[in-house]
C-alpha positions in Angstrom: 0.0 0.0 0.0 1.3 3.5 -0.9 1.0 6.8 0.7 -1.4 7.8 -2.1 -3.7 4.9 -0.9 -3.7 6.4 2.6 -4.7 9.8 1.2 -7.5 8.4 -1.0 -9.0 5.7 1.4 -11.0 6.5 4.5 -10.3 3.4 6.6 -12.7 4.6 9.3 -15.5 4.7 6.8 -14.5 1.3 5.5 -14.9 -0.3 9.0 -17.9 2.0 9.8 -16.4 3.4 13.0 -15.9 7.1 14.0 -12.4 8.6 13.9 -12.2 8.6 17.7 -13.1 4.9 18.0 -10.9 3.0 20.5 -9.0 -0.2 19.7 -11.8 -2.5 21.0 -14.5 -0.8 18.8 -12.2 -1.1 15.8 -11.6 -4.8 16.4 -15.3 -5.5 17.0 -16.3 -3.8 13.8 -13.6 -5.7 11.8 -14.7 -9.1 13.2 -18.3 -8.4 12.4 -17.6 -7.4 8.9 -15.1 -10.2 8.4 -17.7 -12.8 9.3 -20.3 -11.2 6.9 -17.9 -10.8 4.0 -15.7 -13.9 4.3 -15.4 -15.7 1.0 -16.7 -18.9 2.6 -19.9 -17.1 3.3 -20.1 -15.4 -0.1 -18.8 -18.0 -2.7 -18.4 -16.4 -6.1 -19.2 -12.9 -4.9 -16.5 -10.7 -6.3 -17.8 -7.6 -4.6 -17.9 -9.2 -1.2 -14.3 -10.5 -1.8 -13.1 -7.0 -2.6 -14.8 -5.6 0.5 -13.3 -8.3 2.5 -9.8 -7.3 1.3 -10.6 -3.6 2.0 -11.6 -4.2 5.6 -8.5 -6.3 6.1 -6.4 -3.5 4.7 -8.2 -0.9 6.9 -7.8 -3.0 10.1 -4.1 -3.7 9.4 -3.5 0.1 9.6 -6.0 1.1 12.3 -5.2 -1.7 14.7 -1.5 -0.7 14.8 -1.2 2.4 17.0 1.9 3.7 15.2 0.5 3.2 11.7 -2.9 4.7 12.8 -1.1 7.8 14.1 0.8 8.2 10.9 -2.4 7.7 8.9 -4.3 10.3 10.9 -1.4 12.8 10.6 -1.1 12.4 6.8 -4.9 12.7 6.3 -5.1 15.8 8.5 -2.1 17.3 6.8 -3.4 16.7 3.3 -7.0 17.6 4.0 -7.0 20.8 2.0 -4.0 20.1 -0.2 -3.9 20.9 -3.9 -1.3 19.2 -6.1 -0.5 21.2 -9.2 1.9 20.1 -11.9 4.1 23.0 -13.1 7.3 24.9 -12.6 8.9 25.4 -9.3 10.4 28.6 -7.9 12.9 30.8 -9.5 15.4 28.0 -9.9 13.3 26.6 -12.7 12.9 23.1 -11.3 10.0 21.2 -12.8 8.9 19.5 -9.6 5.3 19.3 -8.3 4.2 22.7 -7.3 1.6 23.2 -4.6 3.6 22.0 -1.7 2.8 25.3 0.0 -0.8 24.2 0.2 0.1 20.8 1.7 2.5 22.0 4.3 1.3 25.5 4.9 -1.0 24.6 7.7 1.5 22.3 9.2 4.4 24.8 9.5 2.4 28.1 9.7 3.2 29.4 6.2 3.8 28.5 2.6 7.1 27.4 1.2 7.9 31.0 0.2 5.8 32.6 3.0 6.8 35.4 5.4 10.4 35.4 6.3 11.0 32.3 4.1 10.7 30.0 7.2 10.3 26.8 5.2 12.3 25.8 2.1 12.0 22.6 0.0 15.1 21.7 -2.1 17.4 18.9 -2.9 20.5 21.0 -2.4 21.6 20.1 -5.9 22.4 22.3 -8.8 19.2 22.5 -10.7 16.7 24.2 -8.7 14.2 24.4 -6.1 10.9 22.7 -6.6 9.3 20.0 -4.5 12.1 17.5 -4.6 12.3 17.7 -0.8 8.7 16.4 -0.5 9.9 12.7 -0.5 12.4 13.5 2.3 9.7 14.9 4.6 7.2 12.1 3.9 10.0 9.5 4.1 10.6 10.6 7.7 6.9 10.3 8.4 6.6 6.8 7.1 10.0 5.5 8.0 11.2 5.2 4.4 12.8 7.2 1.7 9.9 7.6 -0.7 6.3 8.8 -0.7 4.3 6.6 1.6 7.2 4.1 2.1 6.8 2.5 5.5 8.5 -0.8 5.2 7.1 -4.3 4.5 3.8 -4.8 6.4 3.1 -8.0 8.2 0.0 -10.1 7.3 -3.3 -9.9 9.1 -4.6 -12.4 11.6 -7.4 -14.6 10.2 -10.0 -16.7 12.0 -11.6 -20.0 11.0 -14.0 -22.6 12.6 -14.0 -26.3 12.3 -16.5 -28.8 13.7 -15.4 -32.3 14.8 -17.2 -35.4 15.9 -16.7 -36.2 19.6 -14.5 -39.2 19.0 -12.3 -37.3 16.5 -11.8 -34.5 19.0 -11.0 -36.9 21.7 -8.4 -38.8 19.7 -7.0 -35.8 17.7 -6.9 -35.4 13.9 -5.5 -33.3 11.0 -8.1 -31.2 9.3 -7.9 -29.2 6.0 -9.3 -25.7 6.0 -10.0 -23.3 3.1 -8.5 -20.0 4.1 -8.9 -17.3 1.4 -8.5 -19.8 -1.4 -5.6 -21.6 0.3 -5.7 -25.0 1.8 -4.3 -25.0 5.3 -3.7 -28.3 7.1 -4.1 -28.0 10.9 -3.3 -30.6 13.5 -6.0 -30.7 16.2 -4.6 -32.2 19.4 -6.3 -35.0 21.3 -8.7 -34.0 24.0 -9.6 -30.6 22.4 -12.5 -29.0 24.1 -15.6 -27.5 22.6 -14.9 -23.8 21.9 -11.2 -24.1 22.3 -9.0 -21.9 20.1 -5.9 -23.1 18.4 -3.4 -20.6 17.0 -1.3 -21.5 13.9 1.7 -19.1 13.6 2.2 -17.7 10.1 -0.9 -19.4 8.5 -3.0 -16.2 8.3 -3.0 -13.7 5.5 0.5 -13.3 3.9 2.4 -10.1 4.5 4.3 -7.9 2.2 7.5 -9.4 0.6 10.0 -9.8 3.4 7.4 -9.5 6.2 5.9 -12.3 8.2 2.4 -13.7 7.6 -0.3 -13.2 10.1 -1.6 -16.0 12.4 -4.7 -18.2 11.8 -6.9 -18.7 14.9 -9.1 -21.8 14.7 -12.2 -22.2 16.9 -13.0 -25.9 17.4 -16.6 -26.9 17.8 -17.1 -30.4 19.2 -20.3 -32.4 18.5 -21.8 -33.9 21.7 -21.7 -37.7 22.1 -24.8 -39.6 23.3 -22.8 -41.5 25.9 -19.5 -39.9 26.7 -18.3 -36.5 27.7 -14.9 -35.0 28.4 -13.6 -33.6 31.7 -10.1 -32.5 31.1 -8.2 -35.7 30.2 -10.9 -37.9 31.8 -13.7 -39.6 30.0 -17.1 -39.5 31.8 -19.9 -42.0 31.3 -23.2 -42.5 33.2 -24.2 -46.2 33.6 -27.7 -47.4 34.5 -27.7 -50.2 37.2 -30.6 -52.2 38.6 -31.7 -51.7 42.2 -30.6 -55.1 43.3 -27.1 -54.5 41.7 -26.7 -51.3 43.6 -28.1 -52.8 46.9 -26.3 -56.2 46.8 -23.2 -55.3 44.7 -22.3 -56.5 41.2 -19.7 -56.5 38.5 -20.9 -54.9 35.3 -19.6 -54.2 31.7 -18.9 -50.5 31.0 -18.3 -49.2 27.4 -15.1 -47.3 26.6 -14.4 -44.9 23.8 -12.3 -47.3 21.7 -15.3 -49.6 21.3 -14.2 -52.2 23.9 -15.6 -52.7 27.5 -14.1 -52.7 30.9 -15.4 -54.6 34.0 -16.3 -52.4 36.9 -17.2 -53.6 40.4 -20.3 -51.9 41.9 -19.9 -52.1 45.7 -22.9 -53.2 47.7 -25.0 -50.3 48.9 -23.9 -47.9 46.1 -26.3 -45.0 45.9 -27.4 -43.4 42.6 -25.0 -40.6 41.5 -21.9 -42.1 43.0 -18.9 -41.9 40.6 -16.4 -44.8 40.3 -12.9 -44.3 38.8 -11.2 -46.7 36.4 -7.5 -45.7 36.1 -6.0 -45.2 32.7 -9.1 -45.6 30.5 -9.6 -41.9 29.7 -8.1 -39.8 26.9 -4.4 -40.0 26.0 -2.9 -36.5 25.4 0.5 -34.9 25.5 -0.1 -34.5 29.3 -0.7 -38.2 29.8 -3.7 -40.5 30.0 -6.8 -39.7 32.0 -9.3 -42.0 33.8 -12.7 -43.3 33.0 -15.3 -41.8 35.4 -18.3 -44.1 35.8 -21.4 -42.4 37.4 -23.9 -44.9 38.7 -27.6 -44.2 38.0 -30.0 -46.6 39.8 -32.9 -47.4 37.6 -36.4 -47.5 39.2 -38.8 -49.8 37.3 -41.7 -48.0 35.7 -43.9 -51.1 35.8 -43.8 -54.0 38.2 -45.1 -57.6 37.7 -47.2 -58.9 40.5 -44.3 -61.0 41.8 -41.9 -58.0 41.7 -44.4 -55.8 43.5 -44.8 -58.4 46.2 -41.0 -58.6 46.6 -40.7 -54.8 46.9 -43.5 -54.7 49.5 -41.7 -57.3 51.4 -38.5 -55.3 51.2 -40.4 -52.2 52.5 -41.7 -54.1 55.5 -38.3 -55.6 56.3 -36.7 -52.1 56.3 -39.6 -50.2 57.8 -37.6 -49.3 60.9 -35.1 -47.2 58.9 -35.8 -43.5 58.2 -33.9 -42.7 55.0 -34.7 -39.0 55.5 -33.5 -38.7 59.1 -30.2 -37.1 58.1 -32.0 -34.6 55.9 -34.3 -33.5 58.7 -31.5 -33.1 61.1 -29.5 -31.0 58.7 -32.5 -28.8 57.9 -32.9 -27.8 61.6 -29.3 -26.5 61.8 
């Protein structure tokens, strides 16, 4: 991008923010527009693609405090400037006249104003025109030419990928379409829903000699009907019959790899108790988690006459016990 681009383009208008907008407002506006105009959302829409590039260009300048200051200074300085082609001063140089208009307000007078306070010349033998213009703007932009400000780094981009639960738990490599480029991203095992992964240098390329921006991927994980993740641990809720919970039993519990593991249910296990099976969770770079088995005692919805008689007999046999005695005592504290 050249200095002329900065003079011609109103980056604040491109992003739809006022000139006194803070960094947070500028970032919010860019993200909103980027989501609306991203090529993935507007396939084949050349106008949307052009607008997407424009907002990226505007954000690259306005999000950088130093570049934003330089941009504001140049725009303010050139607000009433008139560039006229023609001869220079008495030296006969054929430079670009009209520098008085551009810098007059900045220095309090024209190039040949009262007391001749400001002069523009190359110091060479040929005259006095506007050859010093590049020197002044070169200092403003950190380079030797009009608008030269060095190679600019690329812009950070965002992407979203949705993974099945098992894939997210085991890890995978996914391919993403990023502004017409295919980017392969390694998703680590045990990634959580909503987790963000940053890929250095995989965003929008920078100018020649400057680094590319980063790519930030938001991972969405589809829920599983049986399993859920808790850090590196795998959680599962297992229904058990009343007699298994009351008398104790050994049951088969499914694991994520499709096999089963035998879990002992101690006698008298209440509904909601969690049993831990070591080393049967998710394997990540941190190690391997556990399988957390939550017991859910199933109450029959319908009873056969024999079953009803057995339950009634159980109730009579345990009628001396008040299962809510502890609750009442705690409630009176």
